[in-house]
PLY file of the C-alpha trace (Angstrom):
ply
format ascii 1.0
element vertex 188
property float x
property float y
property float z
element edge 187
property int vertex1
property int vertex2
end_header
0.07 -0.14 0.10
1.53 3.75 -0.68
0.10 6.72 0.49
0.56 9.85 -1.61
0.45 13.32 -0.58
-2.31 14.81 -2.60
-0.45 18.24 -2.88
3.08 17.13 -3.30
2.20 13.94 -5.33
5.07 12.32 -3.05
5.00 8.79 -1.79
4.70 8.66 1.94
6.39 5.29 2.48
7.29 5.65 5.80
3.89 5.75 7.05
2.55 2.73 5.47
5.73 0.94 6.64
5.70 2.37 9.88
1.84 1.22 10.52
2.88 -2.36 10.02
5.45 -1.96 12.94
5.33 -3.92 16.31
5.76 -2.57 19.73
9.39 -2.73 20.78
10.46 -3.31 24.09
14.53 -3.22 24.86
16.27 -5.22 27.48
17.51 -3.37 30.48
21.16 -2.67 30.77
23.48 -5.19 31.90
22.98 -5.94 35.70
19.72 -3.75 36.19
16.84 -5.73 37.05
14.00 -5.59 34.42
11.32 -2.71 35.93
9.83 -0.76 32.74
6.68 -2.77 32.61
6.34 -2.85 36.30
6.52 0.94 36.63
4.16 1.16 33.84
1.98 -0.95 35.56
2.16 0.91 38.94
1.44 4.12 37.28
-1.56 2.57 35.50
-2.86 1.87 39.07
-2.00 5.50 40.62
-3.72 7.16 37.51
-7.20 8.29 39.10
-10.46 9.59 36.91
-9.32 12.66 34.93
-12.34 14.88 34.95
-13.69 16.00 31.38
-13.59 19.83 31.50
-13.50 20.77 27.94
-16.60 21.10 25.85
-16.88 20.75 22.24
-18.89 22.65 19.68
-22.02 20.57 20.37
-21.85 20.67 23.98
-20.01 17.31 24.30
-17.65 16.77 27.23
-14.01 15.98 26.65
-10.88 15.56 28.63
-8.30 18.41 28.11
-4.87 17.51 27.16
-3.14 19.33 29.92
-5.52 17.66 32.48
-4.36 14.29 31.19
-0.58 14.84 30.63
-0.42 16.30 34.31
-1.75 13.36 35.83
0.08 10.77 33.69
3.76 13.09 34.07
3.43 12.94 37.70
2.70 9.23 37.86
5.96 8.46 35.57
8.27 11.26 36.88
8.21 9.61 40.32
9.30 6.38 39.03
12.02 7.87 36.62
10.27 7.15 33.67
9.83 9.62 30.40
7.26 9.54 27.85
8.46 10.69 24.43
6.56 11.28 21.45
8.54 11.85 18.35
6.78 12.63 14.43
7.87 9.81 12.06
5.74 10.62 8.91
3.05 13.10 7.98
0.22 12.82 5.24
-1.91 15.28 3.72
-5.01 14.13 2.04
-7.71 16.47 0.15
-11.28 15.32 0.24
-13.70 16.65 -2.23
-17.39 16.61 -1.32
-20.75 18.44 -1.59
-22.62 20.33 1.01
-26.11 19.90 1.68
-26.86 23.28 -0.15
-25.01 21.63 -3.37
-21.96 23.58 -2.93
-18.73 21.90 -3.27
-16.58 21.62 -0.04
-12.71 20.65 -0.10
-11.45 19.65 3.40
-7.84 18.89 4.02
-7.00 16.10 6.47
-3.76 15.83 7.96
-2.54 12.28 9.53
0.69 12.20 11.72
2.37 9.07 12.49
4.10 9.22 16.08
6.25 6.91 17.91
5.92 7.06 21.53
8.65 5.64 23.69
8.68 5.05 27.33
12.18 5.31 28.85
13.23 4.01 32.24
15.76 6.34 33.67
16.99 3.40 36.13
17.30 0.44 33.93
17.72 1.99 30.48
14.68 -0.30 28.86
12.41 1.35 26.59
8.99 0.39 25.16
7.88 2.02 22.05
4.75 2.01 19.85
3.55 4.09 16.86
0.13 5.67 16.71
-1.35 7.92 13.96
-3.34 11.24 15.04
-5.75 12.73 12.28
-7.12 16.08 12.44
-8.91 18.37 9.75
-6.43 21.18 8.58
-8.03 24.32 9.35
-6.12 27.25 8.72
-2.86 25.36 8.66
-3.27 23.97 12.16
-4.04 20.41 11.27
-0.43 19.06 11.96
-0.23 20.34 15.48
-3.80 19.05 15.98
-2.85 15.53 14.71
0.22 15.21 16.99
-2.24 16.56 19.79
-4.90 13.98 19.16
-1.98 11.12 18.80
-0.33 12.53 22.01
-3.41 12.54 24.05
-5.06 9.20 23.08
-1.63 7.26 23.63
-1.66 7.81 27.20
-5.20 7.57 27.79
-5.48 4.24 26.26
-2.13 2.94 27.49
-2.81 3.64 31.23
-6.92 2.99 30.72
-7.26 6.52 32.18
-11.05 6.55 33.11
-12.35 9.84 31.83
-15.51 11.32 33.82
-18.03 12.18 31.30
-16.10 12.14 28.18
-18.12 10.08 25.50
-15.73 8.25 23.22
-12.48 8.72 25.71
-9.98 11.33 25.69
-10.59 13.18 22.63
-13.49 15.41 21.29
-15.72 14.13 18.20
-13.82 16.19 15.59
-10.58 13.94 16.32
-9.91 10.44 15.42
-7.04 8.14 15.42
-6.14 5.42 13.09
-4.13 2.47 14.36
-5.76 2.18 17.67
-4.08 2.63 21.03
-0.97 1.04 22.47
-0.48 -2.33 21.19
-0.23 -5.01 24.11
2.94 -5.18 25.97
5.10 -8.33 25.31
5.00 -10.83 28.01
8.14 -12.47 29.31
0 1
1 2
2 3
3 4
4 5
5 6
6 7
7 8
8 9
9 10
10 11
11 12
12 13
13 14
14 15
15 16
16 17
17 18
18 19
19 20
20 21
21 22
22 23
23 24
24 25
25 26
26 27
27 28
28 29
29 30
30 31
31 32
32 33
33 34
34 35
35 36
36 37
37 38
38 39
39 40
40 41
41 42
42 43
43 44
44 45
45 46
46 47
47 48
48 49
49 50
50 51
51 52
52 53
53 54
54 55
55 56
56 57
57 58
58 59
59 60
60 61
61 62
62 63
63 64
64 65
65 66
66 67
67 68
68 69
69 70
70 71
71 72
72 73
73 74
74 75
75 76
76 77
77 78
78 79
79 80
80 81
81 82
82 83
83 84
84 85
85 86
86 87
87 88
88 89
89 90
90 91
91 92
92 93
93 94
94 95
95 96
96 97
97 98
98 99
99 100
100 101
101 102
102 103
103 104
104 105
105 106
106 107
107 108
108 109
109 110
110 111
111 112
112 113
113 114
114 115
115 116
116 117
117 118
118 119
119 120
120 121
121 122
122 123
123 124
124 125
125 126
126 127
127 128
128 129
129 130
130 131
131 132
132 133
133 134
134 135
135 136
136 137
137 138
138 139
139 140
140 141
141 142
142 143
143 144
144 145
145 146
146 147
147 148
148 149
149 150
150 151
151 152
152 153
153 154
154 155
155 156
156 157
157 158
158 159
159 160
160 161
161 162
162 163
163 164
164 165
165 166
166 167
167 168
168 169
169 170
170 171
171 172
172 173
173 174
174 175
175 176
176 177
177 178
178 179
179 180
180 181
181 182
182 183
183 184
184 185
185 186
186 187
C-alpha cells in the first residue's frame, strides 16, 4: 500500500511501513533488573479519573490534554520514566465533497504518525509503539492538532485512564485516531 501526498504527489512510504511495525521493548542495561513494565503498571494503577472539563462545539464533554498529561506526567516522573513522542511521518489528504446546499466542499485532513517511547531512567529499558493522529487542517493547524490527538490518545489508552463524562474517551468528536491505542505489551 502506498500513501500519496495529494499536494506534492510524493509517496509517503514511511507512514505505510511504520503502520505495520510491532511494539518494541528493549532489554534492561546489564546488571539492572527488568522494571519498566512494572513501573508502567504501577503508574496505571495510580492514575485516577480525569475530569472532562473541555466542551466541544455541540456541548459534549472531553478531557483536556493538559489535565491528562499532568496526571500521567506525575505518575511517570516519580518512577523515573520519561514519555517521549516523536513524529515519524505526515500525510495530507484532500477530500472533495458536496455540502447539503449543493455547493462543493474541500476538506484537507492531516495524518501524523508518531512513535511514543517510554524510557526507564534507572534500568535503561524502553518500550515504543506507533500511533497515527488525524485532524482536519483548518487554517494550517492540522499537523499540530494531529500530533496533539495522538499524544492525548496514547497515554489515555495505554494507562486505561477513566475519563469522567467524556463520551468516546479522551478526544473530542472532531478528532479521530487510526491505528488504535497502544498495542499490548509483550510478555516474558
